[in-house]
Backbone as CSV, one residue per row, in Angstrom:
resi,resn,N_x,N_y,N_z,CA_x,CA_y,CA_z,C_x,C_y,C_z
1,MET,0.839,-1.188,0.000,0.000,0.000,0.000,0.882,1.248,0.000
2,THR,0.694,2.131,-0.958,1.482,3.353,-1.044,0.879,4.433,-0.153
3,ASN,1.691,5.470,0.115,1.186,6.593,0.908,0.026,7.294,0.213
4,VAL,0.099,7.367,-1.127,-0.967,8.017,-1.885,-2.281,7.263,-1.720
5,SER,-2.243,5.940,-1.847,-3.465,5.146,-1.720,-4.001,5.192,-0.293
6,ARG,-3.083,5.229,0.685,-3.516,5.313,2.086,-4.226,6.640,2.354
7,TRP,-3.638,7.744,1.860,-4.253,9.050,2.064,-5.569,9.170,1.295
8,ALA,-5.606,8.585,0.112,-6.853,8.610,-0.681,-7.957,7.854,0.055
9,ALA,-7.599,6.720,0.666,-8.577,5.941,1.424,-9.071,6.721,2.633
10,MET,-8.174,7.398,3.333,-8.576,8.169,4.509,-9.475,9.344,4.125
11,LEU,-9.155,10.000,3.005,-10.008,11.098,2.534,-11.393,10.586,2.143
12,ALA,-11.430,9.408,1.526,-12.717,8.810,1.160,-13.555,8.529,2.401
13,LEU,-12.917,8.006,3.445,-13.627,7.716,4.687,-14.082,8.995,5.379
14,LEU,-13.262,10.037,5.311,-13.652,11.325,5.890,-14.879,11.895,5.190
15,PHE,-14.897,11.781,3.867,-16.060,12.250,3.111,-17.310,11.470,3.508
16,ALA,-17.174,10.143,3.603,-18.328,9.299,3.927,-18.894,9.650,5.294
17,THR,-18.033,9.809,6.277,-18.523,10.084,7.626,-19.125,11.486,7.731
18,ALA,-18.572,12.452,6.994,-19.156,13.798,6.982,-20.535,13.769,6.323
19,ALA,-20.662,13.009,5.231,-21.946,12.890,4.542,-22.989,12.231,5.435
20,TRP,-22.581,11.247,6.223,-23.512,10.566,7.118,-23.956,11.462,8.268
21,GLY,-23.108,12.421,8.659,-23.529,13.373,9.675,-24.733,14.174,9.207
22,GLY,-24.711,14.593,7.925,-25.845,15.312,7.356,-27.032,14.418,7.075
23,LEU,-26.779,13.134,6.865,-27.858,12.197,6.546,-28.899,12.135,7.655
24,PHE,-28.471,12.191,8.910,-29.418,12.100,10.015,-30.338,13.318,10.067
25,HIS,-29.796,14.484,9.745,-30.628,15.679,9.725,-31.623,15.617,8.567
26,ALA,-31.151,15.204,7.389,-32.047,15.071,6.244,-33.086,13.984,6.498
27,GLY,-32.658,12.894,7.135,-33.582,11.805,7.429,-34.695,12.217,8.371
28,LYS,-34.373,13.055,9.336,-35.398,13.533,10.272,-36.478,14.318,9.531
29,LEU,-36.077,15.063,8.500,-37.043,15.814,7.695,-37.944,14.864,6.901
30,VAL,-37.354,13.818,6.330,-38.129,12.859,5.541,-39.152,12.139,6.412
31,LEU,-38.760,11.816,7.661,-39.646,11.071,8.543,-40.908,11.846,8.918
32,ASN,-40.925,13.141,8.638,-42.151,13.914,8.846,-43.235,13.536,7.839
33,ASN,-42.820,12.937,6.712,-43.765,12.605,5.645,-43.820,11.112,5.316
34,VAL,-42.700,10.403,5.517,-42.609,9.001,5.105,-42.079,8.165,6.269
35,ASP,-42.713,7.005,6.540,-42.254,6.181,7.658,-40.962,5.444,7.277
36,PRO,-40.215,4.926,8.264,-38.893,4.337,8.002,-38.888,3.173,7.013
37,PHE,-39.928,2.334,7.018,-39.950,1.160,6.135,-40.027,1.586,4.668
38,TRP,-41.008,2.431,4.340,-41.164,2.847,2.949,-40.073,3.831,2.534
39,PHE,-39.585,4.603,3.483,-38.465,5.490,3.187,-37.247,4.681,2.759
40,THR,-36.998,3.559,3.432,-35.863,2.704,3.072,-36.033,2.132,1.674
41,VAL,-37.276,1.745,1.314,-37.542,1.241,-0.038,-37.248,2.325,-1.074
42,VAL,-37.767,3.527,-0.852,-37.540,4.638,-1.784,-36.055,4.962,-1.874
43,ARG,-35.409,5.002,-0.728,-33.981,5.350,-0.673,-33.131,4.402,-1.514
44,TYR,-33.315,3.108,-1.314,-32.446,2.154,-1.996,-32.913,1.811,-3.408
45,THR,-34.153,2.110,-3.736,-34.561,2.009,-5.141,-33.822,3.066,-5.954
46,GLY,-33.837,4.299,-5.467,-33.104,5.371,-6.143,-31.615,5.115,-6.168
47,ALA,-31.076,4.632,-5.043,-29.641,4.361,-4.970,-29.240,3.245,-5.931
48,SER,-30.063,2.197,-6.029,-29.745,1.077,-6.926,-29.715,1.522,-8.382
49,LEU,-30.683,2.340,-8.775,-30.716,2.843,-10.154,-29.472,3.675,-10.451
50,LEU,-29.101,4.532,-9.523,-27.929,5.373,-9.717,-26.649,4.545,-9.745
51,LEU,-26.549,3.573,-8.856,-25.369,2.709,-8.819,-25.251,1.875,-10.092
52,CYS,-26.374,1.364,-10.591,-26.359,0.589,-11.846,-25.861,1.458,-12.996
53,GLY,-26.309,2.708,-13.021,-25.846,3.620,-14.066,-24.349,3.845,-14.004
54,ILE,-23.818,4.043,-12.796,-22.376,4.241,-12.624,-21.616,2.994,-13.041
55,LEU,-22.139,1.831,-12.638,-21.472,0.568,-12.962,-21.437,0.331,-14.464
56,MET,-22.526,0.599,-15.170,-22.572,0.377,-16.617,-21.693,1.359,-17.376
57,LEU,-21.508,2.541,-16.833,-20.620,3.518,-17.473,-19.159,3.068,-17.439
58,GLN,-18.845,2.176,-16.519,-17.466,1.698,-16.397,-17.129,0.595,-17.388
59,GLY,-18.121,0.129,-18.116,-17.858,-0.910,-19.110,-18.724,-2.134,-18.890
60,LYS,-18.245,-3.278,-19.302,-19.004,-4.528,-19.196,-19.273,-4.860,-17.732
61,VAL,-20.532,-5.137,-17.429,-20.925,-5.494,-16.070,-20.781,-7.005,-15.883
62,ARG,-20.122,-7.413,-14.830,-19.878,-8.839,-14.585,-21.057,-9.431,-13.807
63,TRP,-22.181,-9.570,-14.503,-23.376,-10.099,-13.858,-23.178,-11.535,-13.383
64,GLU,-22.237,-12.247,-13.983,-22.008,-13.632,-13.570,-21.547,-13.714,-12.115
65,LEU,-20.850,-12.681,-11.638,-20.437,-12.667,-10.239,-21.638,-12.466,-9.313
66,LEU,-22.613,-11.698,-9.768,-23.838,-11.536,-8.985,-24.551,-12.881,-8.865
67,ARG,-24.658,-13.608,-9.997,-25.328,-14.908,-9.967,-24.556,-15.907,-9.111
68,GLU,-23.236,-15.824,-9.136,-22.404,-16.777,-8.389,-22.512,-16.553,-6.882
69,HIS,-22.608,-15.305,-6.463,-22.582,-14.990,-5.032,-23.894,-14.392,-4.539
70,TRP,-25.012,-14.614,-5.233,-26.233,-13.872,-4.934,-26.752,-14.118,-3.524
71,ARG,-26.628,-15.329,-3.018,-27.125,-15.591,-1.664,-26.342,-14.791,-0.629
72,ARG,-25.042,-14.832,-0.755,-24.188,-14.096,0.180,-24.423,-12.592,0.059
73,LEU,-24.494,-12.101,-1.165,-24.676,-10.670,-1.390,-26.054,-10.199,-0.918
74,ALA,-27.077,-11.035,-1.117,-28.424,-10.667,-0.677,-28.489,-10.556,0.843
75,SER,-27.884,-11.520,1.541,-27.908,-11.480,3.005,-27.131,-10.286,3.540
76,LEU,-25.985,-9.987,2.914,-25.202,-8.830,3.335,-25.943,-7.529,3.041
77,GLY,-26.606,-7.467,1.886,-27.380,-6.279,1.543,-28.518,-6.043,2.517
78,LEU,-29.199,-7.118,2.932,-30.303,-6.968,3.885,-29.790,-6.522,5.252
79,MET,-28.595,-6.984,5.626,-28.038,-6.546,6.902,-27.590,-5.085,6.832
80,GLY,-26.909,-4.730,5.744,-26.379,-3.382,5.636,-27.425,-2.345,5.296
81,TYR,-28.267,-2.649,4.311,-29.255,-1.680,3.854,-30.605,-1.851,4.543
82,GLY,-30.950,-3.095,4.902,-32.227,-3.349,5.543,-32.186,-3.156,7.046
83,MET,-31.440,-4.015,7.721,-31.350,-3.940,9.188,-30.855,-2.574,9.639
84,PHE,-29.770,-2.105,9.025,-29.221,-0.803,9.396,-30.157,0.327,8.968
85,GLY,-30.558,0.326,7.696,-31.353,1.418,7.168,-32.687,1.590,7.868
86,ILE,-33.377,0.476,8.140,-34.699,0.561,8.758,-34.605,0.876,10.246
87,LEU,-33.804,0.107,10.979,-33.767,0.275,12.432,-33.177,1.615,12.851
88,VAL,-32.158,2.084,12.139,-31.576,3.371,12.504,-32.590,4.496,12.341
89,PHE,-33.410,4.424,11.292,-34.377,5.496,11.083,-35.636,5.320,11.934
90,ILE,-35.945,4.091,12.336,-36.997,3.914,13.344,-36.525,4.540,14.655
91,GLY,-35.277,4.265,15.001,-34.717,4.864,16.207,-34.695,6.380,16.125
92,LEU,-34.362,6.898,14.948,-34.301,8.344,14.758,-35.663,8.995,14.958
93,SER,-36.734,8.279,14.627,-38.078,8.838,14.798,-38.414,9.051,16.273
94,TYR,-37.698,8.360,17.175,-37.893,8.531,18.618,-36.771,9.349,19.251
95,SER,-35.850,9.816,18.429,-34.682,10.501,18.972,-34.395,11.755,18.155
96,VAL,-33.154,12.200,18.168,-32.744,13.402,17.439,-31.531,13.072,16.582
97,PRO,-31.258,13.852,15.521,-30.157,13.542,14.602,-28.799,13.373,15.264
98,SER,-28.457,14.258,16.206,-27.136,14.165,16.822,-26.974,12.865,17.593
99,HIS,-28.054,12.350,18.181,-27.980,11.089,18.901,-27.747,9.919,17.947
100,GLY,-28.456,9.946,16.814,-28.255,8.885,15.828,-26.815,8.826,15.354
101,ALA,-26.214,9.998,15.173,-24.823,10.051,14.729,-23.886,9.507,15.792
102,VAL,-24.176,9.807,17.054,-23.340,9.298,18.143,-23.453,7.783,18.257
103,ILE,-24.669,7.268,18.122,-24.861,5.816,18.171,-24.092,5.149,17.034
104,MET,-24.125,5.753,15.865,-23.388,5.213,14.723,-21.890,5.187,15.020
105,ALA,-21.428,6.166,15.801,-20.001,6.258,16.104,-19.525,5.178,17.067
106,THR,-20.459,4.436,17.672,-20.043,3.363,18.580,-19.673,2.088,17.832
107,MET,-19.793,2.077,16.515,-19.528,0.856,15.752,-18.125,0.286,15.943
108,PRO,-17.080,1.112,16.083,-15.763,0.522,16.346,-15.737,-0.293,17.637
109,ILE,-16.452,0.184,18.661,-16.509,-0.542,19.928,-17.273,-1.852,19.751
110,THR,-18.407,-1.787,19.058,-19.195,-2.997,18.803,-18.397,-3.995,17.977
111,THR,-17.629,-3.481,17.009,-16.784,-4.352,16.186,-15.772,-5.099,17.045
112,LEU,-15.206,-4.395,18.007,-14.239,-5.012,18.923,-14.869,-6.187,19.664
113,LEU,-16.086,-5.993,20.146,-16.773,-7.048,20.884,-17.189,-8.195,19.959
114,MET,-17.592,-7.865,18.736,-17.997,-8.902,17.795,-16.807,-9.765,17.376
115,ARG,-15.626,-9.170,17.290,-14.426,-9.963,16.973,-14.140,-10.951,18.094
116,TRP,-14.461,-10.578,19.321,-14.281,-11.485,20.457,-15.243,-12.663,20.327
117,VAL,-16.492,-12.378,19.944,-17.512,-13.414,19.849,-17.257,-14.357,18.673
118,PHE,-16.978,-13.779,17.486,-16.893,-14.581,16.267,-15.479,-15.072,15.939
119,GLU,-14.463,-14.336,16.368,-13.095,-14.697,16.013,-12.249,-15.095,17.215
120,ARG,-12.883,-15.107,18.406,-12.194,-15.497,19.638,-10.979,-14.613,19.924
121,GLN,-11.042,-13.354,19.492,-9.979,-12.399,19.786,-10.394,-11.576,20.996
122,ARG,-10.006,-12.056,22.173,-10.439,-11.421,23.417,-9.814,-10.041,23.570
123,PRO,-10.626,-9.024,23.856,-10.082,-7.672,24.019,-9.128,-7.581,25.205
124,GLN,-8.140,-6.725,25.074,-7.199,-6.485,26.159,-7.837,-5.543,27.182
125,LEU,-7.129,-5.320,28.292,-7.670,-4.482,29.366,-7.981,-3.078,28.876
126,TRP,-7.106,-2.508,28.047,-7.343,-1.152,27.556,-8.633,-1.088,26.728
127,ALA,-8.916,-2.188,26.030,-10.123,-2.215,25.197,-11.382,-2.189,26.064
128,TRP,-11.352,-2.909,27.188,-12.497,-2.881,28.087,-12.710,-1.480,28.656
129,CYS,-11.616,-0.787,28.953,-11.727,0.594,29.448,-12.357,1.492,28.384
130,VAL,-11.951,1.273,27.136,-12.517,2.050,26.031,-14.010,1.765,25.894
131,VAL,-14.392,0.503,25.993,-15.802,0.125,25.894,-16.614,0.797,26.997
132,ALA,-16.109,0.737,28.226,-16.820,1.337,29.358,-16.977,2.850,29.174
133,LEU,-15.898,3.494,28.710,-15.931,4.941,28.496,-16.954,5.306,27.418
134,ALA,-16.964,4.544,26.321,-17.885,4.816,25.220,-19.341,4.585,25.636
135,ILE,-19.595,3.502,26.370,-20.968,3.213,26.811,-21.474,4.314,27.742
136,PHE,-20.605,4.787,28.633,-21.010,5.877,29.523,-21.304,7.141,28.713
137,GLY,-20.488,7.389,27.686,-20.722,8.547,26.819,-22.055,8.457,26.107
138,VAL,-22.377,7.264,25.605,-23.658,7.064,24.924,-24.822,7.267,25.890
139,SER,-24.666,6.798,27.119,-25.741,6.963,28.105,-25.996,8.439,28.410
140,LEU,-24.924,9.251,28.412,-25.094,10.688,28.633,-25.819,11.341,27.464
141,VAL,-25.414,10.976,26.258,-26.046,11.553,25.070,-27.514,11.162,24.981
142,SER,-27.823,9.917,25.307,-29.186,9.409,25.161,-30.119,9.892,26.267
143,GLY,-29.581,10.466,27.324,-30.433,10.961,28.405,-30.919,9.873,29.333
144,VAL,-30.161,8.775,29.440,-30.555,7.682,30.331,-30.666,8.170,31.776
145,TRP,-29.808,9.126,32.138,-29.756,9.592,33.524,-30.731,10.734,33.789
146,ARG,-31.475,11.146,32.767,-32.438,12.222,32.957,-33.819,11.652,33.232
147,SER,-34.660,12.468,33.789,-36.048,12.061,34.032,-36.748,11.828,32.703
148,SER,-37.678,10.901,32.641,-38.411,10.588,31.403,-39.524,11.565,31.118
149,THR,-39.673,12.596,31.988,-40.705,13.591,31.769,-40.079,14.941,31.555
150,GLY,-40.863,15.854,30.999,-40.366,17.201,30.805,-39.679,17.352,29.479
151,ALA,-39.102,18.548,29.274,-38.481,18.874,27.982,-37.257,18.032,27.724
152,GLY,-36.535,17.698,28.802,-35.307,16.918,28.617,-35.569,15.439,28.736
153,HIS,-36.524,14.908,28.005,-36.901,13.507,28.123,-35.823,12.589,27.565
154,SER,-35.835,11.355,28.051,-34.856,10.364,27.604,-35.198,9.865,26.205
155,THR,-34.156,9.662,25.404,-34.338,9.096,24.056,-33.753,7.684,23.997
156,ALA,-33.608,7.057,25.171,-32.920,5.770,25.256,-33.566,4.704,24.379
157,PHE,-34.920,4.685,24.305,-35.598,3.668,23.515,-35.208,3.764,22.040
158,GLY,-35.310,4.967,21.481,-34.939,5.151,20.078,-33.465,4.909,19.835
159,ASP,-32.630,5.340,20.770,-31.188,5.147,20.616,-30.815,3.667,20.667
160,LEU,-31.529,2.891,21.489,-31.265,1.450,21.558,-31.618,0.769,20.240
161,ILE,-32.756,1.151,19.643,-33.140,0.590,18.342,-32.085,0.919,17.291
162,ALA,-31.610,2.168,17.289,-30.582,2.576,16.335,-29.295,1.788,16.553
163,PHE,-28.962,1.538,17.814,-27.746,0.778,18.117,-27.825,-0.645,17.548
164,VAL,-28.973,-1.293,17.717,-29.148,-2.641,17.154,-28.979,-2.598,15.640
165,GLY,-29.476,-1.530,15.021,-29.331,-1.391,13.575,-27.889,-1.296,13.122
166,THR,-27.034,-0.682,13.932,-25.630,-0.536,13.525,-24.910,-1.875,13.405
167,VAL,-25.414,-2.888,14.107,-24.805,-4.221,13.988,-24.907,-4.725,12.551
168,GLY,-26.008,-4.385,11.890,-26.173,-4.790,10.493,-25.117,-4.177,9.596
169,TRP,-24.774,-2.908,9.830,-23.752,-2.264,8.997,-22.368,-2.855,9.257
170,ILE,-22.111,-3.242,10.496,-20.825,-3.877,10.814,-20.700,-5.197,10.060
171,MET,-21.772,-5.994,10.053,-21.750,-7.269,9.330,-21.576,-7.036,7.830
172,TYR,-22.230,-5.999,7.315,-22.098,-5.654,5.893,-20.655,-5.269,5.573
173,THR,-20.045,-4.491,6.437,-18.664,-4.050,6.226,-17.697,-5.221,6.290
174,ARG,-17.867,-6.072,7.294,-16.986,-7.223,7.443,-17.173,-8.223,6.301
175,GLY,-18.386,-8.289,5.759,-18.666,-9.263,4.708,-18.010,-8.957,3.387
176,GLN,-17.543,-7.723,3.217,-16.916,-7.352,1.955,-15.696,-8.218,1.642
177,ALA,-14.985,-8.627,2.689,-13.782,-9.443,2.492,-14.103,-10.837,1.959
178,SER,-15.343,-11.295,2.174,-15.703,-12.647,1.738,-16.026,-12.724,0.254
179,VAL,-16.151,-11.603,-0.407,-16.422,-11.563,-1.855,-15.399,-10.627,-2.502
180,SER,-14.147,-10.906,-2.267,-13.065,-10.021,-2.711,-12.927,-9.954,-4.229
181,LYS,-13.568,-10.888,-4.955,-13.524,-10.838,-6.416,-14.220,-9.592,-6.957
182,LEU,-15.162,-9.078,-6.194,-15.945,-7.938,-6.641,-15.198,-6.633,-6.363
183,SER,-15.318,-5.691,-7.291,-14.777,-4.357,-7.050,-15.677,-3.623,-6.060
184,VAL,-15.230,-2.459,-5.620,-16.023,-1.677,-4.665,-17.390,-1.325,-5.242
185,ILE,-17.424,-0.851,-6.490,-18.693,-0.464,-7.103,-19.576,-1.687,-7.325
186,GLU,-18.997,-2.831,-7.663,-19.791,-4.051,-7.849,-20.398,-4.504,-6.526
187,TYR,-19.606,-4.501,-5.467,-20.111,-4.922,-4.160,-21.238,-4.007,-3.696
188,THR,-21.026,-2.712,-3.831,-22.030,-1.740,-3.398,-23.314,-1.884,-4.211
189,THR,-23.182,-2.040,-5.531,-24.349,-2.115,-6.407,-25.094,-3.434,-6.258
190,PHE,-24.383,-4.536,-6.293,-25.035,-5.846,-6.242,-25.763,-6.055,-4.907
191,THR,-25.160,-5.630,-3.805,-25.836,-5.792,-2.516,-27.093,-4.928,-2.440
192,ALA,-27.034,-3.739,-3.045,-28.211,-2.861,-3.049,-29.332,-3.462,-3.886
193,ILE,-29.000,-3.981,-5.080,-30.010,-4.571,-5.969,-30.683,-5.775,-5.299
194,LEU,-29.869,-6.659,-4.721,-30.397,-7.891,-4.152,-31.142,-7.660,-2.842
195,ALA,-30.896,-6.528,-2.209,-31.618,-6.229,-0.969,-33.020,-5.704,-1.230
196,LEU,-33.260,-5.145,-2.422,-34.532,-4.481,-2.708,-35.769,-5.368,-2.507
197,PRO,-35.803,-6.616,-3.024,-37.011,-7.429,-2.801,-37.311,-7.621,-1.320
198,GLY,-36.279,-7.849,-0.536,-36.477,-8.024,0.897,-36.968,-6.752,1.566
199,LEU,-36.410,-5.609,1.161,-36.836,-4.331,1.733,-38.304,-4.059,1.420
200,PHE,-38.704,-4.360,0.180,-40.107,-4.165,-0.216,-41.016,-5.102,0.574
201,ALA,-40.576,-6.346,0.758,-41.381,-7.313,1.522,-41.540,-6.859,2.971
202,PHE,-40.458,-6.362,3.573,-40.537,-5.855,4.944,-41.569,-4.729,5.044
203,ALA,-41.542,-3.811,4.060,-42.450,-2.673,4.083,-43.906,-3.118,3.941
204,VAL,-44.155,-4.077,3.054,-45.525,-4.570,2.840,-46.043,-5.257,4.094
205,VAL,-45.226,-6.135,4.663,-45.645,-6.857,5.876,-45.886,-5.881,7.028
206,ALA,-44.969,-4.920,7.192,-45.132,-3.927,8.261,-46.405,-3.110,8.067
207,THR,-46.753,-2.818,6.813,-47.983,-2.070,6.517,-49.211,-2.903,6.844
208,LEU,-49.203,-4.185,6.457,-50.341,-5.065,6.741,-50.547,-5.257,8.236
209,LEU,-49.442,-5.241,8.985,-49.530,-5.429,10.435,-49.802,-4.119,11.179
210,GLY,-49.822,-3.023,10.440,-50.122,-1.746,11.060,-48.928,-0.997,11.615
211,TYR,-47.709,-1.471,11.316,-46.503,-0.806,11.811,-45.966,0.245,10.837
212,ALA,-46.508,0.271,9.631,-46.043,1.221,8.621,-47.236,1.739,7.835
213,ASN,-47.045,2.871,7.197,-48.085,3.472,6.365,-47.524,3.782,4.980
214,ARG,-48.198,3.268,3.955,-47.753,3.530,2.588,-47.883,5.025,2.296
215,PRO,-46.810,5.658,1.847,-46.839,7.114,1.650,-47.668,7.517,0.432
216,ASP,-48.330,8.654,0.544,-49.034,9.234,-0.597,-48.017,9.933,-1.506
217,PRO,-48.344,10.033,-2.815,-47.430,10.744,-3.726,-47.105,12.157,-3.244
218,ALA,-48.093,12.830,-2.637,-47.861,14.196,-2.149,-46.812,14.220,-1.051
219,ASP,-46.793,13.172,-0.202,-45.795,13.093,0.868,-44.389,12.927,0.295
220,LEU,-44.287,12.100,-0.747,-42.976,11.886,-1.382,-42.505,13.162,-2.070
221,ILE,-43.403,13.858,-2.738,-43.035,15.099,-3.427,-42.543,16.136,-2.420
222,ALA,-43.212,16.220,-1.276,-42.820,17.184,-0.246,-41.441,16.880,0.318
223,ALA,-41.037,15.601,0.262,-39.755,15.194,0.848,-38.645,15.055,-0.192
224,ILE,-38.869,15.522,-1.424,-37.879,15.338,-2.488,-36.507,15.927,-2.162
225,PRO,-36.388,17.174,-1.695,-35.041,17.731,-1.429,-34.193,16.888,-0.470
226,PRO,-34.690,16.542,0.739,-33.855,15.707,1.610,-33.642,14.300,1.067
227,ILE,-34.628,13.749,0.332,-34.452,12.417,-0.252,-33.328,12.425,-1.278
228,LEU,-33.255,13.479,-2.097,-32.180,13.578,-3.081,-30.811,13.597,-2.404
229,TYR,-30.695,14.366,-1.323,-29.411,14.388,-0.594,-29.086,12.996,-0.049
230,ILE,-30.096,12.354,0.547,-29.862,11.050,1.159,-29.467,10.009,0.120
231,VAL,-30.165,10.003,-1.032,-29.886,9.002,-2.068,-28.536,9.242,-2.728
232,VAL,-28.299,10.471,-3.190,-27.091,10.762,-3.976,-25.849,10.864,-3.098
233,VAL,-25.928,11.693,-2.051,-24.739,11.954,-1.228,-24.618,10.976,-0.063
234,GLY,-25.693,10.872,0.731,-25.630,10.071,1.938,-25.648,8.579,1.719
235,THR,-26.089,8.121,0.545,-26.145,6.675,0.281,-25.139,6.265,-0.790
236,VAL,-25.299,6.757,-2.015,-24.454,6.289,-3.120,-23.004,6.739,-2.959
237,LEU,-22.777,8.048,-2.922,-21.400,8.541,-2.841,-20.736,8.143,-1.527
238,ALA,-21.475,8.230,-0.420,-20.898,7.872,0.873,-20.577,6.379,0.950
239,ALA,-21.485,5.534,0.436,-21.238,4.087,0.480,-20.042,3.702,-0.393
240,LEU,-19.941,4.304,-1.578,-18.801,4.024,-2.446,-17.494,4.469,-1.788
241,ALA,-17.519,5.663,-1.197,-16.315,6.177,-0.540,-15.942,5.310,0.655
242,PHE,-16.935,4.928,1.445,-16.657,4.105,2.627,-16.120,2.732,2.232
243,ASN,-16.765,2.088,1.259,-16.307,0.763,0.831,-14.920,0.821,0.211
244,LYS,-14.611,1.928,-0.480,-13.270,2.107,-1.038,-12.245,2.213,0.086
245,GLY,-12.558,2.988,1.116,-11.646,3.115,2.241,-11.448,1.807,2.970
246,VAL,-12.551,1.064,3.145,-12.471,-0.230,3.824,-11.654,-1.223,3.007
247,ARG,-11.838,-1.216,1.686,-11.093,-2.135,0.825,-9.588,-1.865,0.926
248,THR,-9.203,-0.610,1.125,-7.785,-0.254,1.197,-7.205,-0.457,2.592
249,LEU,-7.917,0.004,3.622,-7.372,0.007,4.982,-7.822,-1.174,5.829
250,GLY,-8.885,-1.859,5.407,-9.427,-2.949,6.197,-10.658,-2.504,6.975
251,ALA,-11.526,-3.465,7.311,-12.803,-3.146,7.956,-12.624,-2.501,9.322
252,VAL,-11.722,-3.038,10.138,-11.554,-2.526,11.495,-11.065,-1.089,11.478
253,HIS,-10.025,-0.812,10.685,-9.491,0.543,10.601,-10.486,1.488,9.939
254,GLY,-11.227,0.982,8.946,-12.188,1.837,8.266,-13.310,2.278,9.173
255,ILE,-13.811,1.369,10.002,-14.922,1.688,10.884,-14.521,2.725,11.934
256,VAL,-13.237,2.761,12.295,-12.776,3.741,13.288,-13.091,5.173,12.855
257,PHE,-13.081,5.429,11.552,-13.337,6.781,11.054,-14.762,7.253,11.336
258,ILE,-15.640,6.327,11.682,-17.020,6.703,11.946,-17.130,7.579,13.192
259,ASN,-16.053,7.662,13.989,-16.109,8.542,15.157,-16.272,10.008,14.770
260,LEU,-16.098,10.334,13.488,-16.286,11.719,13.039,-17.736,12.039,12.692
261,VAL,-18.586,11.022,12.615,-19.993,11.265,12.280,-20.672,12.178,13.304
262,PRO,-20.547,11.916,14.621,-21.220,12.808,15.562,-20.668,14.227,15.554
263,VAL,-19.385,14.371,15.210,-18.806,15.707,15.144,-19.506,16.532,14.069
264,SER,-19.640,15.957,12.877,-20.298,16.685,11.791,-21.768,16.917,12.100
265,ALA,-22.430,15.926,12.730,-23.847,16.077,13.064,-24.055,17.190,14.087
266,LEU,-23.180,17.254,15.084,-23.305,18.295,16.099,-23.021,19.677,15.512
267,LEU,-22.053,19.745,14.597,-21.762,21.022,13.948,-22.956,21.505,13.123
268,ILE,-23.615,20.562,12.427,-24.801,20.922,11.647,-25.925,21.377,12.577
269,SER,-26.096,20.679,13.712,-27.120,21.069,14.684,-26.861,22.478,15.201
270,ALA,-25.602,22.757,15.526,-25.253,24.080,16.025,-25.499,25.150,14.968
271,ALA,-25.169,24.832,13.703,-25.373,25.790,12.616,-26.856,26.084,12.410
272,LYS,-27.708,25.102,12.716,-29.150,25.280,12.572,-29.768,25.955,13.798
273,GLY,-28.934,26.235,14.801,-29.431,26.934,15.981,-29.799,26.045,17.143
274,SER,-29.602,24.711,16.990,-29.913,23.768,18.070,-28.614,23.392,18.773
275,VAL,-28.251,24.187,19.770,-26.988,23.964,20.467,-27.132,22.773,21.402
276,PRO,-26.227,21.776,21.317,-26.301,20.606,22.195,-26.189,21.011,23.662
277,ASN,-26.892,20.277,24.540,-26.792,20.581,25.958,-25.496,20.006,26.542
278,GLY,-25.272,20.286,27.796,-24.011,19.900,28.427,-23.746,18.413,28.423
279,SER,-24.767,17.595,28.770,-24.560,16.148,28.828,-24.300,15.572,27.447
280,GLU,-24.965,16.119,26.410,-24.728,15.648,25.033,-23.302,15.941,24.599
281,MET,-22.820,17.143,24.925,-21.456,17.519,24.529,-20.419,16.696,25.280
282,ILE,-20.644,16.489,26.583,-19.702,15.680,27.371,-19.717,14.236,26.889
283,GLY,-20.921,13.695,26.653,-21.022,12.314,26.184,-20.348,12.110,24.848
284,THR,-20.570,13.048,23.914,-19.923,12.962,22.597,-18.411,13.039,22.732
285,LEU,-17.932,13.931,23.598,-16.492,14.064,23.814,-15.897,12.770,24.366
286,LEU,-16.607,12.126,25.307,-16.118,10.865,25.875,-16.024,9.782,24.810
287,ILE,-17.020,9.727,23.924,-17.003,8.723,22.861,-15.837,8.969,21.902
288,ILE,-15.625,10.238,21.544,-14.525,10.573,20.639,-13.187,10.224,21.268
289,VAL,-13.045,10.508,22.578,-11.811,10.154,23.291,-11.609,8.644,23.280
290,ALA,-12.687,7.897,23.563,-12.596,6.439,23.574,-12.179,5.892,22.212
291,LEU,-12.795,6.421,21.149,-12.480,5.946,19.808,-11.082,6.367,19.375
292,SER,-10.634,7.532,19.835,-9.275,7.979,19.515,-8.236,7.072,20.174
293,ILE,-8.520,6.663,21.418,-7.630,5.722,22.106,-7.572,4.403,21.352
294,GLN,-8.755,3.936,20.932,-8.795,2.677,20.184,-8.014,2.790,18.877
295,ALA,-8.213,3.906,18.156,-7.514,4.095,16.889,-6.004,4.116,17.101
296,ARG,-5.554,4.779,18.164,-4.125,4.855,18.439,-3.563,3.481,18.793
297,LYS,-4.279,2.744,19.637,-3.834,1.408,20.024,-3.781,0.480,18.828
298,MET,-4.783,0.572,17.950,-4.803,-0.271,16.751,-3.661,0.092,15.825
299,GLY,-3.369,1.400,15.726,-2.266,1.829,14.877,-0.924,1.328,15.387
300,LEU,-0.750,1.389,16.703,0.489,0.894,17.283,0.614,-0.611,17.105
301,GLY,-0.533,-1.300,17.220,-0.509,-2.755,17.031,-0.166,-3.126,15.608
302,ALA,-0.650,-2.347,14.635,-0.356,-2.623,13.237,1.122,-2.416,12.945
303,LYS,1.718,-1.364,13.556,3.148,-1.120,13.356,3.992,-2.219,13.958
304,ALA,3.561,-2.709,15.137,4.327,-3.777,15.803,4.275,-5.077,15.033
305,ALA,3.176,-5.257,14.279,3.010,-6.516,13.530,3.870,-6.548,12.275
306,LYS,4.339,-5.360,11.831,5.121,-5.319,10.597,6.556,-5.763,10.843
């Protein structure tokens, strides 16, 4: 890996995490008109069409790889685009954008624990300290320690749903290594295409059970501006940039960059006039400190391994 490719990967990851910071604010606007299930269908239908166009512009499409790995790609797409996309925005409907971004930033910590479960790589003592620090930070941001009544109500329920959703994105990120024959654009496009039938089925079932409402055309038209940002910038460009960074630096190192998502989200909140309260700022700072420690420890470990 050259210095140029390493820096290009880091810039790609920085772009992706900055775009995701804005995604939560745009998503909150969409949720005023469209529920999370149908919003996810609309989001990834548009993203799939755009990704297919980009892929075809690059030349011959290797559809045979899609047919060869369709089961694996479909399951990864449902975890990354379905589980993550739906649950995070259900959680957002009970919470606020800055909280969703902070929950997303805990993915490096969750990844550490998942490696212990699936790969038997037991975390060291410093890692447990990082986990404890990050969890305490999340509890401050979510308002777990505040009364459930009044203006400063707890958003713990929505934040917990969003946290469960992030596990799907971690599995999607880790799964990229299992289909290394595919390029970044192929992996991103094929998983999006194969996830669509499942996403549509989830939305239909949720509607029949009364958990979702099919949006009216007027609702979709009213939400066009934020949907365009989410589809083009927050989904297609961000996913391509993130997968490119992960392909170059590896899943564990790539996910560490997600600690910048709450920073961009909080800056956007402040710019809109919604200044974070003291516990939110302290909690976010604790999470960033925890993730910075993890990133430094991982970097030192990588150097020692060389």
